[in-house]
One Martini backbone bead per residue (centre of mass of N, CA, C, O) as a GRO file, in nm:
protein
  113
    1MET     BB    1  -5.169   6.358   1.108
    2LYS     BB    2  -5.124   6.359   0.800
    3LYS     BB    3  -4.862   6.518   0.808
    4LEU     BB    4  -4.698   6.314   0.976
    5THR     BB    5  -4.731   6.077   0.779
    6ALA     BB    6  -4.597   6.214   0.535
    7ILE     BB    7  -4.322   6.259   0.668
    8ALA     BB    8  -4.262   5.965   0.738
    9PHE     BB    9  -4.277   5.861   0.448
   10ALA     BB   10  -4.058   6.044   0.325
   11SER     BB   11  -3.832   5.949   0.512
   12GLY     BB   12  -3.841   5.652   0.423
   13LEU     BB   13  -3.766   5.706   0.129
   14ALA     BB   14  -3.491   5.834   0.182
   15VAL     BB   15  -3.365   5.589   0.319
   16ALA     BB   16  -3.414   5.383   0.093
   17SER     BB   17  -3.257   5.535  -0.123
   18GLY     BB   18  -2.983   5.538   0.022
   19GLN     BB   19  -2.954   5.226   0.037
   20SER     BB   20  -2.969   5.173  -0.279
   21MET     BB   21  -2.696   5.365  -0.320
   22ALA     BB   22  -2.507   5.181  -0.220
   23ALA     BB   23  -2.229   5.033  -0.234
   24ASP     BB   24  -2.088   4.751  -0.428
   25VAL     BB   25  -1.845   4.534  -0.361
   26ASP     BB   26  -1.895   4.300  -0.562
   27ALA     BB   27  -1.906   4.480  -0.814
   28GLY     BB   28  -1.624   4.601  -0.770
   29LYS     BB   29  -1.467   4.339  -0.791
   30LYS     BB   30  -1.550   4.263  -1.077
   31LEU     BB   31  -1.447   4.522  -1.212
   32TYR     BB   32  -1.158   4.501  -1.117
   33GLU     BB   33  -1.091   4.226  -1.249
   34GLN     BB   34  -1.158   4.332  -1.546
   35SER     BB   35  -1.001   4.645  -1.537
   36CYS     BB   36  -0.739   4.651  -1.307
   37ALA     BB   37  -0.558   4.396  -1.235
   38SER     BB   38  -0.354   4.389  -1.479
   39CYS     BB   39  -0.203   4.647  -1.348
   40HIS     BB   40  -0.252   4.651  -1.010
   41GLY     BB   41  -0.344   4.383  -0.927
   42GLN     BB   42  -0.528   4.161  -0.744
   43LYS     BB   43  -0.451   4.341  -0.457
   44ALA     BB   44  -0.353   4.640  -0.525
   45GLN     BB   45  -0.013   4.661  -0.506
   46GLY     BB   46   0.111   4.691  -0.759
   47GLN     BB   47   0.301   4.746  -1.077
   48GLY     BB   48   0.539   4.910  -1.166
   49MET     BB   49   0.381   5.193  -1.295
   50PHE     BB   50   0.155   5.085  -1.107
   51PRO     BB   51  -0.018   5.173  -0.849
   52LYS     BB   52  -0.113   5.155  -0.540
   53LEU     BB   53  -0.450   5.100  -0.394
   54ALA     BB   54  -0.417   4.992  -0.143
   55GLY     BB   55  -0.554   5.198   0.125
   56HIS     BB   56  -0.772   5.338  -0.007
   57SER     BB   57  -1.028   5.524  -0.009
   58ALA     BB   58  -1.327   5.558  -0.148
   59LYS     BB   59  -1.319   5.863  -0.184
   60ASP     BB   60  -1.043   5.879  -0.331
   61THR     BB   61  -1.116   5.698  -0.568
   62VAL     BB   62  -1.354   5.858  -0.678
   63GLN     BB   63  -1.204   6.124  -0.717
   64THR     BB   64  -0.980   6.022  -0.905
   65LEU     BB   65  -1.162   5.905  -1.128
   66GLY     BB   66  -1.302   6.174  -1.187
   67TRP     BB   67  -1.049   6.321  -1.288
   68TYR     BB   68  -0.998   6.135  -1.521
   69LYS     BB   69  -1.273   6.164  -1.660
   70ASP     BB   70  -1.241   6.497  -1.673
   71GLY     BB   71  -0.927   6.574  -1.724
   72ASN     BB   72  -0.782   6.656  -1.429
   73GLN     BB   73  -0.454   6.702  -1.403
   74GLU     BB   74  -0.413   6.912  -1.181
   75ALA     BB   75  -0.545   6.756  -0.947
   76LEU     BB   76  -0.363   6.508  -0.970
   77LYS     BB   77  -0.093   6.656  -0.914
   78GLU     BB   78  -0.174   6.771  -0.634
   79TYR     BB   79  -0.230   6.495  -0.503
   80ASP     BB   80  -0.033   6.323  -0.721
   81ASP     BB   81   0.219   6.350  -0.938
   82SER     BB   82   0.196   6.056  -1.070
   83LEU     BB   83  -0.107   6.076  -1.186
   84GLY     BB   84  -0.055   6.318  -1.415
   85GLY     BB   85   0.122   6.166  -1.594
   86SER     BB   86   0.171   5.885  -1.773
   87ASN     BB   87  -0.105   5.759  -1.661
   88PHE     BB   88  -0.321   5.933  -1.796
   89SER     BB   89  -0.336   5.797  -2.085
   90ILE     BB   90  -0.451   5.531  -1.952
   91MET     BB   91  -0.684   5.620  -1.746
   92ALA     BB   92  -0.886   5.807  -1.889
   93PRO     BB   93  -1.024   5.592  -2.077
   94ASN     BB   94  -1.114   5.407  -1.842
   95ALA     BB   95  -1.289   5.628  -1.687
   96ALA     BB   96  -1.491   5.729  -1.907
   97GLY     BB   97  -1.692   5.458  -1.873
   98LEU     BB   98  -1.768   5.543  -1.589
   99SER     BB   99  -1.978   5.547  -1.347
  100GLU     BB  100  -2.064   5.647  -1.044
  101GLY     BB  101  -2.125   5.360  -0.945
  102ASP     BB  102  -1.861   5.231  -1.033
  103MET     BB  103  -1.677   5.409  -0.857
  104GLU     BB  104  -1.808   5.332  -0.586
  105ASN     BB  105  -1.757   5.028  -0.608
  106LEU     BB  106  -1.453   5.040  -0.634
  107GLY     BB  107  -1.400   5.192  -0.372
  108ALA     BB  108  -1.525   4.982  -0.182
  109TYR     BB  109  -1.332   4.755  -0.259
  110ILE     BB  110  -1.051   4.888  -0.218
  111GLU     BB  111  -1.099   4.947   0.089
  112THR     BB  112  -1.071   4.626   0.161
  113LEU     BB  113  -0.743   4.599   0.091
   0.00000   0.00000   0.00000
C-alpha cells in the first residue's frame, strides 16, 4: 500500500509540474507588445520586410526563435528562405535574450492570432 501511495504522489507531482510549466498567453502578449509589435504589427500581420507571424503554431514559433537564438541560419533557410536572410541580423539579437519560457509564452500568444 505504501508503494502505491508513493507512486500516486509522484504522479501527482509530475502532473502539477507539467501544469505549472504551461505557456502563459497573457505573458506572451505582454512580451509581444513590448518586443515584437513594432516590427511585426499589433496583430502580427507583418509589415514591410517583417513577416507575418499570425497563423503560426506555438511549436513553430518556439522552434524558429530557438534557431535565431542559437544562430542556426541553415535551419532557418531550410524552414523558410526569407528567415535566414536579412532578417537574421535583426532577429538574432532579439532572440538571444529570450528564455525558453519567454519563447513558449510568445508562441502561445502568437498561436491565438
